[in-house]
C-alpha positions as CSV (number, residue, x, y, z in Angstrom):
1,M,4.3,-114.2,-99.9
2,N,6.7,-113.0,-102.6
3,R,9.5,-112.7,-100.2
4,Q,9.0,-116.4,-99.1
5,L,9.1,-117.5,-102.7
6,I,12.3,-115.6,-103.3
7,S,13.9,-117.1,-100.2
8,I,12.8,-120.6,-101.3
9,F,14.2,-120.0,-104.8
10,F,17.7,-119.0,-103.5
11,I,17.7,-122.0,-101.0
12,L,17.0,-124.3,-103.9
13,I,19.8,-122.7,-106.0
14,A,22.3,-123.1,-103.1
15,Q,21.3,-126.7,-102.6
16,V,21.8,-127.4,-106.3
17,A,25.2,-125.7,-106.2
18,L,26.2,-127.7,-103.1
19,A,25.0,-130.9,-104.7
20,N,27.5,-130.3,-107.5
21,A,30.4,-129.6,-105.1
22,G,32.8,-132.0,-103.5
23,N,33.3,-132.8,-99.7
24,I,36.1,-133.7,-97.4
25,T,35.7,-135.9,-94.3
26,A,38.6,-136.6,-92.0
27,K,39.4,-138.0,-88.5
28,F,42.3,-136.8,-86.4
29,I,44.1,-139.3,-84.1
30,D,47.0,-139.2,-81.7
31,L,50.2,-140.6,-83.3
32,N,51.1,-142.7,-80.2
33,S,47.8,-143.8,-78.8
34,A,45.6,-143.7,-82.0
35,S,42.8,-142.2,-79.9
36,P,40.6,-139.5,-81.5
37,I,41.5,-135.8,-80.9
38,A,38.8,-133.3,-80.2
39,D,38.8,-129.6,-80.8
40,V,41.4,-129.6,-83.5
41,N,41.2,-126.3,-85.4
42,V,41.4,-126.7,-89.2
43,N,42.0,-124.0,-91.7
44,V,41.3,-124.8,-95.4
45,Y,43.2,-123.0,-98.2
46,D,42.6,-123.2,-101.9
47,A,45.3,-123.4,-104.6
48,D,45.9,-119.6,-104.4
49,N,46.5,-119.9,-100.7
50,I,43.3,-118.1,-99.9
51,L,41.4,-119.2,-96.7
52,V,38.1,-120.6,-97.8
53,S,36.9,-122.5,-94.7
54,Q,37.5,-123.0,-90.9
55,V,36.2,-126.0,-88.9
56,Q,36.8,-127.7,-85.6
57,S,36.9,-131.5,-85.0
58,L,34.1,-133.1,-82.9
59,N,34.6,-135.2,-79.8
60,D,35.2,-138.3,-82.1
61,G,37.9,-136.3,-83.9
62,T,36.0,-136.0,-87.2
63,I,35.4,-133.0,-89.5
64,L,33.2,-132.4,-92.6
65,I,34.0,-129.7,-95.2
66,T,31.6,-129.1,-98.0
67,G,31.4,-127.1,-101.2
68,L,34.9,-127.9,-102.5
69,D,36.2,-128.4,-106.0
70,G,40.0,-128.4,-106.7
71,V,43.2,-128.7,-104.7
72,Y,43.1,-127.7,-101.1
73,T,45.5,-127.6,-98.1
74,L,44.4,-128.4,-94.5
75,R,46.5,-126.8,-91.7
76,T,45.8,-128.1,-88.2
77,F,46.4,-126.3,-84.8
78,K,46.1,-128.1,-81.4
79,Q,47.8,-127.3,-78.2
80,G,50.3,-130.0,-77.2
81,Y,50.7,-131.2,-80.8
82,D,52.8,-130.2,-83.8
83,N,51.0,-128.2,-86.4
84,G,49.7,-130.5,-89.2
85,Y,49.8,-129.9,-93.0
86,F,47.8,-132.0,-95.4
87,T,46.9,-131.6,-99.2
88,A,43.8,-133.0,-100.8
89,Q,42.4,-133.2,-104.4
90,V,38.6,-132.7,-104.4
91,N,36.4,-133.3,-107.5
92,A,32.9,-132.1,-108.0
93,D,30.2,-134.5,-106.8
94,D,32.9,-136.6,-105.0
95,Q,33.7,-137.1,-101.4
96,T,37.4,-137.3,-100.3
97,D,37.8,-139.2,-97.0
98,F,40.8,-139.1,-94.7
99,S,40.0,-141.8,-92.3
100,N,42.8,-141.3,-89.8
101,L,45.1,-138.3,-89.9
102,P,47.8,-138.6,-87.2
103,L,48.9,-135.5,-85.2
104,V,52.4,-135.6,-83.6
105,P,52.3,-134.9,-79.8
106,K,55.0,-132.6,-78.4
107,A,57.6,-133.7,-75.9
108,S,58.0,-132.3,-72.4
109,L,61.3,-131.4,-70.8
110,H,61.4,-130.6,-67.0
111,V,64.6,-128.7,-66.0
112,N,66.1,-128.0,-62.5
113,V,68.9,-125.4,-62.1
114,Y,70.8,-126.4,-59.0
115,D,74.3,-125.6,-57.6
116,N,76.9,-128.2,-56.5
117,S,75.2,-128.4,-53.1
118,N,71.9,-129.3,-54.7
119,N,70.4,-126.0,-53.9
120,P,68.1,-124.3,-56.5
121,I,69.4,-121.2,-58.2
122,S,66.5,-118.7,-58.6
123,D,68.2,-116.7,-61.4
124,G,69.2,-119.7,-63.4
125,V,68.8,-119.8,-67.2
126,V,68.2,-122.8,-69.5
127,K,68.6,-122.3,-73.3
128,V,67.6,-125.2,-75.6
129,I,69.6,-125.0,-78.9
130,Q,69.2,-127.0,-82.1
131,N,71.5,-127.2,-85.1
132,G,74.4,-125.8,-83.2
133,N,73.2,-122.2,-82.7
134,V,69.5,-121.8,-83.1
135,V,67.7,-121.1,-79.7
136,V,64.3,-122.8,-79.9
137,A,63.3,-122.3,-76.2
138,E,64.5,-120.5,-73.1
139,F,63.6,-120.8,-69.4
140,R,64.5,-118.6,-66.5
141,G,64.2,-119.7,-62.9
142,S,65.2,-122.7,-60.8
143,S,62.7,-125.2,-62.0
144,G,60.1,-125.5,-64.8
145,D,58.8,-127.3,-67.9
146,I,59.7,-126.7,-71.6
147,T,57.5,-128.0,-74.4
148,L,59.4,-129.1,-77.5
149,S,58.8,-130.9,-80.8
150,A,60.5,-134.3,-81.1
151,G,64.2,-134.0,-82.1
152,T,67.8,-133.7,-80.8
153,Y,68.8,-130.7,-78.7
154,D,71.5,-129.2,-76.6
155,A,70.4,-127.8,-73.2
156,I,72.7,-125.2,-71.7
157,F,72.4,-124.4,-68.0
158,S,73.9,-121.1,-66.6
159,A,73.7,-118.8,-63.7
160,P,75.6,-115.7,-62.4
161,F,78.9,-116.5,-60.7
162,H,78.7,-120.1,-61.8
163,S,80.2,-122.1,-64.6
164,S,77.8,-123.2,-67.3
165,D,76.9,-126.8,-68.1
166,M,75.4,-128.5,-71.2
167,F,73.4,-131.6,-71.9
168,S,72.6,-133.3,-75.2
169,I,69.1,-134.9,-75.4
170,T,66.9,-136.7,-77.9
171,L,63.1,-136.3,-77.5
172,L,60.6,-138.6,-79.1
173,P,57.0,-137.6,-79.9
174,G,55.1,-137.3,-76.6
175,D,58.3,-138.0,-74.6
176,S,58.9,-136.6,-71.1
177,Q,62.3,-136.1,-69.7
178,V,63.9,-134.4,-66.6
179,L,67.3,-132.6,-66.6
180,T,69.0,-131.4,-63.4
181,S,72.2,-129.4,-63.4
182,S,74.8,-129.1,-60.7
183,L,76.6,-125.8,-61.5
184,Q,80.0,-125.2,-59.9
185,P,80.8,-121.7,-58.5
186,S,83.2,-119.7,-60.8
187,P,86.2,-118.0,-59.3
188,I,85.9,-114.2,-59.0
189,D,88.1,-112.4,-61.5
190,L,89.6,-109.3,-59.9
191,T,91.4,-108.2,-63.1
192,P,90.5,-104.5,-63.9
193,V,88.1,-104.2,-66.9
194,V,88.3,-101.5,-69.5
195,V,85.2,-99.3,-69.4
196,D,86.1,-96.5,-71.7
197,V,88.7,-95.4,-74.4
198,R,89.5,-91.8,-75.1
199,V,91.4,-90.5,-78.2
200,E,93.5,-87.4,-78.0
201,L,94.9,-85.4,-81.0
202,S,97.7,-82.9,-80.8
203,S,95.6,-80.7,-83.2
204,S,92.0,-81.1,-84.5
205,S,92.5,-78.9,-87.6
206,I,95.4,-79.2,-90.0
207,T,96.4,-78.8,-93.6
208,A,96.8,-81.7,-96.0
209,G,100.3,-82.9,-95.8
210,D,100.8,-82.0,-92.1
211,E,101.2,-84.5,-89.3
212,I,99.8,-84.7,-85.8
213,S,100.4,-86.9,-82.7
214,V,97.7,-89.3,-81.6
215,K,97.1,-91.0,-78.2
216,S,94.6,-93.4,-76.8
217,I,93.8,-93.5,-73.0
218,A,92.0,-96.5,-71.5
219,T,89.9,-96.0,-68.3
220,Y,89.3,-99.1,-66.1
221,N,86.5,-100.0,-63.7
222,D,88.7,-99.1,-60.8
223,A,89.0,-95.6,-62.2
224,H,92.7,-95.7,-63.1
225,E,93.9,-94.8,-66.6
226,E,96.6,-96.2,-68.9
227,D,98.2,-95.0,-72.2
228,V,97.3,-97.8,-74.6
229,T,98.4,-96.0,-77.9
230,A,100.8,-98.7,-79.0
231,V,98.5,-101.7,-78.3
232,S,95.2,-100.2,-79.6
233,Q,93.7,-100.9,-83.0
234,W,93.5,-97.7,-85.0
235,D,91.3,-96.5,-87.8
236,A,92.4,-93.2,-89.5
237,G,89.0,-92.8,-91.1
238,G,90.5,-92.4,-94.5
239,S,92.4,-89.3,-93.6
240,G,95.9,-90.5,-94.4
241,T,98.6,-92.8,-93.0
242,L,99.2,-93.8,-89.4
243,I,102.8,-94.3,-88.2
244,L,102.2,-94.4,-84.5
245,P,102.3,-92.1,-82.7
246,K,102.1,-89.9,-85.8
247,L,99.3,-89.4,-88.3
248,I,100.1,-87.9,-91.7
249,A,96.9,-86.5,-93.1
250,T,96.6,-86.1,-96.9
251,V,92.9,-86.4,-97.6
252,Y,90.7,-83.2,-97.6
253,G,87.6,-83.1,-95.4
254,S,86.4,-84.2,-91.9
255,H,87.4,-87.5,-90.5
256,D,86.9,-89.6,-87.3
257,I,90.1,-91.0,-85.8
258,T,89.2,-94.2,-83.8
259,A,91.1,-96.4,-81.4
260,T,89.8,-99.7,-80.0
261,Y,91.2,-101.5,-76.9
262,G,89.7,-104.1,-74.5
263,G,86.4,-104.2,-76.4
264,E,85.9,-100.4,-76.0
265,S,86.3,-97.7,-78.7
266,G,86.8,-94.0,-78.7
267,S,87.2,-91.4,-81.5
268,A,88.1,-87.8,-82.1
269,A,87.2,-85.5,-85.0
270,L,89.9,-84.2,-87.4
271,S,89.4,-81.5,-90.0
272,V,91.9,-81.5,-92.9
273,A,92.1,-78.4,-95.1
274,L,93.2,-78.3,-98.7
275,G,97.0,-78.6,-99.2
276,R,99.2,-76.6,-101.5
277,V,97.2,-75.7,-104.6
278,E,98.8,-77.1,-107.7
279,S,96.1,-76.9,-110.5
280,F,92.6,-75.8,-111.3
281,D,89.7,-77.8,-112.7
282,L,86.4,-76.6,-114.4
283,Q,83.5,-79.1,-114.6
284,S,80.1,-78.9,-116.2
285,S,76.8,-80.7,-115.5
286,S,76.6,-81.4,-119.2
287,T,78.8,-80.9,-122.3
288,S,75.9,-81.1,-124.8
289,I,72.7,-79.0,-124.3
290,Y,69.9,-77.5,-126.4
291,T,69.3,-73.8,-126.8
292,D,66.4,-73.9,-124.3
293,E,68.6,-75.7,-121.6
294,S,71.4,-74.6,-119.3
295,A,74.6,-76.2,-117.9
296,S,75.8,-75.7,-114.3
297,L,79.5,-74.9,-113.9
298,T,81.7,-75.7,-110.9
299,S,85.3,-74.6,-110.4
300,Y,87.7,-76.5,-108.2
301,L,91.1,-75.9,-106.6
302,V,93.3,-79.0,-106.8
303,D,96.1,-79.5,-104.3
304,I,99.2,-81.6,-104.8
305,Y,97.4,-84.7,-103.3
306,G,94.6,-84.5,-105.8
307,N,92.0,-83.1,-103.3
308,L,89.3,-80.8,-104.8
309,E,87.7,-77.8,-103.2
310,A,84.9,-75.9,-104.9
311,T,85.4,-72.2,-105.1
312,S,83.2,-69.3,-106.3
313,D,86.0,-66.7,-106.4
314,V,86.4,-67.1,-110.2
315,A,85.8,-65.1,-113.4
316,Y,84.1,-66.8,-116.3
317,S,84.4,-66.0,-120.1
318,T,82.8,-67.7,-123.1
319,T,83.2,-67.6,-126.8
320,C,79.4,-67.7,-127.3
321,G,76.4,-67.5,-125.0
322,S,76.7,-66.2,-121.5
323,V,77.6,-67.4,-117.9
324,Q,75.6,-66.1,-115.0
325,G,75.2,-67.7,-111.6
326,P,77.4,-69.7,-112.6
327,V,75.1,-71.2,-115.2
328,F,75.9,-71.3,-119.0
329,R,73.1,-70.5,-121.5
330,S,73.1,-69.8,-125.3
331,S,70.1,-68.9,-127.4
332,S,71.8,-70.0,-130.6
333,A,73.5,-73.2,-131.7
334,C,77.2,-73.0,-131.2
335,T,80.2,-74.7,-129.7
336,A,81.2,-72.6,-126.7
337,T,84.7,-72.7,-125.0
338,I,84.2,-71.5,-121.4
339,T,87.2,-70.4,-119.4
340,S,87.3,-70.1,-115.6
341,T,90.1,-68.1,-113.9
342,Y,90.8,-68.1,-110.2
343,N,90.7,-64.4,-109.1
344,P,93.5,-64.5,-106.4
345,D,95.9,-66.2,-108.8
346,N,95.3,-65.6,-112.6
347,S,97.8,-68.4,-113.4
348,L,95.2,-70.9,-112.3
349,T,92.7,-71.4,-115.2
350,D,90.9,-74.1,-117.0
351,N,88.4,-74.4,-119.8
352,I,85.7,-76.7,-121.1
353,A,83.7,-77.0,-124.4
354,I,79.9,-77.2,-124.4
355,T,78.0,-78.0,-127.6
356,V,74.7,-76.2,-128.0
357,S,72.1,-77.6,-130.5
358,A,69.0,-75.9,-131.8
359,R,65.7,-77.7,-130.9
360,S,63.1,-77.1,-133.6
361,S,59.5,-78.4,-133.9
362,S,58.6,-81.6,-135.8
363,S,56.7,-79.4,-138.4
364,S,60.0,-78.4,-139.9
365,S,60.8,-82.1,-140.7
366,S,60.7,-83.0,-144.4
367,S,60.9,-86.3,-146.2
368,S,61.6,-87.1,-149.8
369,G,62.0,-90.4,-151.7
370,G,62.2,-92.5,-148.5
371,Y,64.8,-90.1,-147.0
372,Q,64.2,-87.9,-144.0
373,S,65.8,-84.6,-143.0
374,S,64.6,-83.2,-139.7
375,S,65.8,-80.0,-138.1
376,S,64.9,-81.2,-134.6
377,S,68.1,-81.3,-132.6
378,G,69.8,-84.6,-132.0
379,G,72.7,-85.2,-129.7
380,S,76.1,-83.9,-130.7
381,S,79.6,-84.9,-129.8
382,S,81.4,-82.7,-127.4
383,S,84.4,-80.8,-128.8
384,S,87.9,-80.8,-127.2
385,S,88.7,-78.3,-124.5
386,S,91.2,-76.4,-126.5
387,S,90.3,-72.7,-127.1
388,T,89.1,-72.1,-130.7
389,S,87.3,-69.0,-131.8
390,D,84.1,-69.0,-133.9
391,E,86.0,-67.3,-136.7
392,Q,88.6,-70.1,-136.8
393,A,86.0,-72.8,-136.6
394,S,84.1,-71.1,-139.4
395,D,87.2,-70.9,-141.6
396,D,87.9,-74.6,-141.0
397,A,84.4,-75.5,-141.9
398,A,84.6,-73.5,-145.1
399,Q,87.8,-75.2,-146.1
400,S,86.4,-78.7,-145.3
401,S,83.1,-78.1,-147.2
402,G,84.7,-77.1,-150.5
403,G,82.8,-75.3,-153.2
404,G,79.3,-76.6,-152.2
405,H,79.4,-74.9,-148.7
406,T,78.8,-71.3,-148.0
407,D,81.4,-69.5,-146.0
408,A,80.4,-68.8,-142.4
409,S,80.5,-65.3,-141.0
410,E,82.2,-64.5,-137.7
411,D,79.0,-64.3,-135.7
412,D,76.8,-66.7,-137.7
413,N,77.3,-69.9,-135.7
414,V,74.5,-71.6,-137.6
415,E,76.9,-72.0,-140.5
416,L,78.9,-74.3,-138.4
417,A,76.1,-76.9,-138.4
418,V,75.5,-79.9,-140.7
419,K,72.3,-81.8,-141.5
420,F,72.3,-85.4,-142.6
421,V,69.8,-86.8,-145.1
422,F,69.5,-90.6,-145.0
423,P,67.0,-93.5,-145.1
424,P,65.4,-93.9,-141.7
425,S,66.1,-97.6,-141.7
426,A,67.9,-100.3,-143.7
427,Y,68.8,-103.9,-143.7
428,V,72.2,-105.6,-143.1
429,G,74.1,-105.7,-146.4
430,D,72.2,-102.8,-147.9
431,K,74.1,-99.8,-149.3
432,V,73.3,-96.7,-147.1
433,T,73.9,-93.3,-148.7
434,V,74.2,-90.2,-146.4
435,I,74.0,-86.7,-147.8
436,A,75.7,-83.9,-145.8
437,L,74.0,-80.5,-146.1
438,D,75.1,-77.1,-144.6
439,A,72.7,-74.6,-143.0
440,N,71.7,-73.4,-146.5
441,S,70.9,-77.0,-147.6
442,D,74.0,-77.0,-149.9
443,P,76.0,-80.2,-150.3
444,M,79.2,-80.3,-148.3
445,Q,82.1,-81.7,-150.3
446,G,85.1,-83.4,-148.7
447,M,83.5,-83.6,-145.2
448,V,84.4,-86.4,-142.9
449,I,81.4,-88.2,-141.5
450,T,81.9,-90.6,-138.5
451,V,79.7,-93.6,-138.2
452,E,79.5,-95.3,-134.7
453,R,78.5,-98.9,-135.2
454,P,76.4,-101.0,-132.7
455,D,79.6,-102.8,-131.6
456,G,81.0,-99.4,-130.4
457,K,83.6,-99.1,-133.2
458,T,83.7,-96.1,-135.5
459,I,84.3,-95.8,-139.2
460,S,85.0,-92.6,-141.3
461,L,83.4,-91.6,-144.6
462,V,84.4,-88.7,-146.9
463,T,81.7,-87.0,-149.0
464,N,82.0,-86.5,-152.7
465,D,81.3,-83.3,-154.7
466,E,77.6,-83.9,-154.3
467,G,77.9,-84.2,-150.5
468,E,77.3,-88.0,-150.6
469,A,79.0,-90.8,-148.8
470,S,78.0,-94.5,-148.6
471,F,78.7,-97.5,-146.4
472,V,77.3,-101.1,-146.2
473,P,76.3,-102.1,-142.6
474,G,77.3,-105.5,-141.3
475,F,75.6,-105.5,-137.9
476,E,72.0,-105.2,-136.7
477,G,71.3,-102.2,-134.5
478,E,71.6,-98.4,-134.3
479,Y,74.3,-96.5,-136.4
480,I,75.0,-93.0,-135.2
481,L,76.3,-90.3,-137.6
482,G,78.5,-87.5,-136.3
483,S,81.2,-84.9,-137.1
484,S,84.2,-83.9,-135.2
485,K,84.1,-80.3,-136.6
486,Y,80.4,-79.5,-137.0
487,V,77.3,-79.3,-134.8
488,V,74.9,-81.9,-136.1
489,L,71.3,-80.7,-136.5
490,G,68.3,-83.0,-136.8
491,E,68.2,-86.8,-136.8
492,R,71.5,-88.7,-137.0
493,S,70.7,-92.3,-136.1
494,I,69.9,-95.1,-138.6
495,Y,68.5,-98.4,-137.4
496,V,69.7,-101.4,-139.4
497,N,67.4,-104.4,-139.3
498,A,68.4,-108.0,-139.6
499,V,67.8,-109.5,-143.0
500,P,64.5,-111.5,-143.1
501,S,65.0,-115.2,-143.5
502,A,63.5,-115.1,-147.0
503,D,66.2,-112.6,-148.1
504,L,69.2,-114.3,-146.6
505,S,70.0,-116.0,-149.8
506,Q,70.1,-112.7,-151.6
507,V,72.5,-111.2,-149.1
508,N,74.7,-114.3,-148.9
509,G,74.8,-114.4,-152.7
510,N,75.5,-110.6,-153.0
511,S,72.8,-109.2,-155.2
512,A,73.4,-107.9,-158.7
513,E,73.6,-104.3,-157.4
514,G,76.0,-105.3,-154.7
515,N,78.2,-107.2,-157.1
516,N,78.5,-104.2,-159.4
517,E,79.7,-101.9,-156.5
518,N,83.4,-101.5,-156.0
519,Q,83.5,-101.4,-152.2
520,S,86.4,-100.9,-149.9
521,S,86.7,-102.4,-146.4
522,S,86.0,-100.4,-143.3
523,A,87.9,-100.3,-140.0
524,S,86.8,-103.9,-139.0
525,G,85.8,-105.3,-142.3
526,S,82.1,-105.6,-141.2
527,E,81.0,-102.4,-142.9
528,T,82.2,-101.2,-146.3
529,S,82.3,-97.8,-148.0
530,P,82.0,-97.4,-151.8
531,S,85.1,-96.4,-153.8
532,D,85.4,-93.7,-156.4
533,D,83.6,-95.6,-159.1
534,D,80.6,-96.1,-156.9
535,G,80.0,-92.8,-155.2
536,G,82.2,-90.4,-157.3
537,R,84.3,-89.6,-154.2
538,S,87.9,-88.5,-155.0
539,I,90.7,-90.5,-153.4
540,L,92.6,-87.1,-153.3
541,D,89.8,-85.7,-151.0
542,T,90.4,-88.6,-148.6
543,I,94.2,-88.1,-148.6
544,F,93.8,-84.3,-148.1
545,A,91.3,-85.0,-145.2
546,A,93.9,-87.3,-143.6
547,F,96.7,-84.7,-143.9
548,A,94.3,-82.0,-142.6
549,G,93.8,-84.0,-139.4
550,E,90.1,-84.7,-140.1
551,M,90.7,-88.5,-140.1
552,S,93.6,-90.8,-139.3
553,I,96.0,-92.2,-141.9
554,A,94.7,-95.7,-141.0
555,D,91.1,-94.6,-141.7
556,A,92.2,-93.0,-145.0
557,L,93.8,-96.2,-146.1
558,R,90.8,-98.3,-145.1
559,T,88.5,-95.9,-146.9
560,T,90.4,-95.8,-150.2
561,L,91.9,-99.3,-150.5
562,P,90.1,-102.7,-150.4
563,L,91.0,-104.9,-147.4
564,W,92.2,-107.7,-149.7
565,L,94.6,-105.4,-151.4
566,I,96.1,-104.2,-148.1
567,I,96.5,-107.8,-146.9
568,A,98.0,-108.9,-150.3
569,A,100.6,-106.0,-150.1
570,V,101.6,-107.0,-146.6
571,L,102.0,-110.7,-147.6
572,F,104.0,-109.7,-150.7
573,A,106.4,-107.5,-148.7
574,A,106.9,-110.3,-146.2
575,A,107.7,-112.8,-149.0
576,V,110.3,-110.4,-150.6
577,F,111.9,-109.8,-147.3
578,F,112.2,-113.6,-146.7
579,V,113.8,-114.2,-150.1
580,V,116.3,-111.4,-149.7
581,Y,117.1,-112.5,-146.2
582,T,117.6,-116.1,-147.2
583,F,119.9,-115.1,-150.1
584,F,122.3,-113.0,-148.0
585,V,122.3,-115.5,-145.1
586,G,123.2,-118.3,-147.5
587,R,126.1,-116.4,-149.0
588,E,127.5,-115.7,-145.6
589,A,127.3,-119.3,-144.7
590,V,129.2,-120.4,-147.9
591,K,131.8,-117.8,-147.2
592,R,132.3,-119.0,-143.6
593,S,132.7,-122.7,-144.8
594,A,135.2,-121.8,-147.6
595,P,138.9,-122.3,-147.0
596,D,141.2,-119.3,-146.5
597,E,142.8,-117.9,-149.6
598,P,146.4,-119.3,-150.0
599,S,149.1,-116.9,-149.3
600,D,151.8,-115.8,-151.7
601,E,154.4,-118.1,-150.1
602,E,152.0,-121.1,-150.6
603,V,151.4,-120.2,-154.3
604,A,155.2,-119.9,-154.9
605,V,155.8,-123.4,-153.3
606,V,153.1,-124.9,-155.6
607,E,154.7,-123.4,-158.7
608,Q,158.2,-124.5,-157.6
609,L,157.1,-128.1,-157.0
610,A,155.2,-128.1,-160.2
611,Q,158.3,-127.1,-162.2
612,K,160.8,-129.4,-160.5
613,P,161.0,-132.9,-162.1
614,A,159.9,-135.7,-159.8
615,G,163.2,-137.6,-160.3
616,D,165.6,-134.9,-159.1
617,D,165.1,-135.5,-155.5
618,A,165.5,-139.3,-155.9
619,A,168.7,-138.8,-157.8
620,V,170.2,-136.6,-155.0
621,S,169.6,-139.0,-152.2
622,G,169.4,-142.4,-153.7
623,N,168.1,-144.0,-150.5
624,G,164.7,-144.5,-148.6
625,D,164.8,-141.0,-147.0
626,A,164.8,-139.4,-150.4
627,E,161.7,-141.3,-151.4
628,H,160.0,-140.3,-148.2
629,D,160.8,-136.6,-148.8
630,L,159.5,-136.8,-152.3
631,S,156.1,-138.2,-151.3
632,E,155.7,-135.6,-148.6
633,K,156.4,-132.7,-150.9
634,E,153.9,-134.2,-153.5
635,M,151.2,-134.3,-150.9
636,I,151.8,-130.6,-149.9
637,R,151.7,-129.6,-153.5
638,R,148.4,-131.3,-154.1
639,E,146.7,-129.9,-151.0
640,L,147.8,-126.3,-152.0
641,E,146.5,-126.9,-155.6
642,E,143.1,-128.1,-154.3
643,K,142.8,-125.1,-151.9
644,M,143.5,-122.7,-154.8
645,R,141.0,-124.5,-157.0
646,R,138.2,-124.2,-154.5
647,Q,138.9,-120.5,-153.8
648,K,138.8,-119.8,-157.6
649,Q,135.4,-121.6,-157.9
650,I,133.9,-119.5,-155.1
651,K,135.0,-116.3,-156.8
652,D,133.5,-117.5,-160.1
653,D,130.2,-118.3,-158.4
654,E,130.0,-114.7,-157.0
């Protein structure tokens, strides 16, 4: 009794649920005849493309789908018809009715493959192609039917030893057409056909730089062979240069030499050994490791063509740590210069620098006043590959650190390290102060700190006598601190955040503290570093650091002089040069335009004419010729006087 009640209860619940759901009714008909189509298989998919129901149409072509609510897709399948695709929106308590859903009947194509005597060809082939190259159907035999959707097609008829034929047809829904070919026999081609190509090398193993002879032999279907070296397509496999019939191999390794002719290809293997060794190369899997890590070393012989061949016949030496295997390890922080020497030839040698940093636990981290100083190892920049002993590096570190840094002993590599104390984060426009401490936590004076900006450029700072150096970041992102002469221990990255919108006015207005700072421009002008008045850093320290090679002259100028002062000096020099240049060019122009200085003869003539009375010449001649001579001499005298006057004026101006 209880079971019956439970069953009735669930039936009632199901009926209530179905009463609240929507339904779909539909009727499928033929597109051409409009007659109902029975036995149409219908799959129902919801909005997530999940199959929720399957039904089949009745004899009158109708279906009923219940318990729906939402958007559904109906897909139909019926032999002889194209697959249908319909979408419906069904609401709860509603019925969606598709009174007549048309299905498109397929078309029928009957094909006959005949020869030119109207005889069927049993091994005929018919390919139906659409859109130029897509094969949608294929039939083999002499006669048969092909079912296709309505559309335009190309039907290609072919058969062995016959020429092919093609028809273009257009089929309508439910259409039925017949195509019959009349293939012509094709002439028999008795030309020999290449069936194989063989490559022959004068040698299969040579040294880089040597040359070999190559040859390709073609074998035909009638078993005869021909030398087709000159007409083959060759591929040297990256081994070198082909100048038929020669191959000059310059690339180390194994190569396949391939020749192609008549649609056939053949190849032969060539092994190229290392050429004349010219140099030696040492490489490492890493140039920066921790004390609990190792770096794998590989030594290479390098020939005159740049080929590399790994060799183990070498001897390793290192300034710190040890090399075994060949694997480099060091239990203490140091910068190791590792040298590899080729045993058969001691003149072949190379070295590489690997920086080893100490990795300490986070418990050794300390923070004070918003600044952090962690002894956990950060990354460090790799040093150059030049050979420098620990003692020399220690002496350099002692000279660079000044009075606040303890001298390093010959074997105490920890003294070559530096720790940076700085705020863990800042905002764009803030003044960021970095304190450089040695292994004994003493401030390092006169040390050059490199700061890699988010845009990839680097600026240089020089610490004052308290080991401090400051800069003002102009970009959002990570700023990485470093040193070209010391191993950096602990954290060395500062993340600079963008200024919050509420604080933009303060940054743009340059707050009171920023206004009081005397800042000099950095390498790009986006970051600035405080001058002597701000951080107490000596300009002489910066100049000494530049001459010592710790920073470039350009960085030293940018660090000590404001950008506006440098620009003003350049503009002033350009203005002075322009004025001086204009003055001298003007003088030369005046000189070129001035008349030549009168000669002594011309001066004597002027003086003689000036002393002789004007009436003397007239008295001598007493005719018109005398008057003409008098006027001509007067003109000469006046011209010479004007020339002398202008020359005197020029001398007075100078």
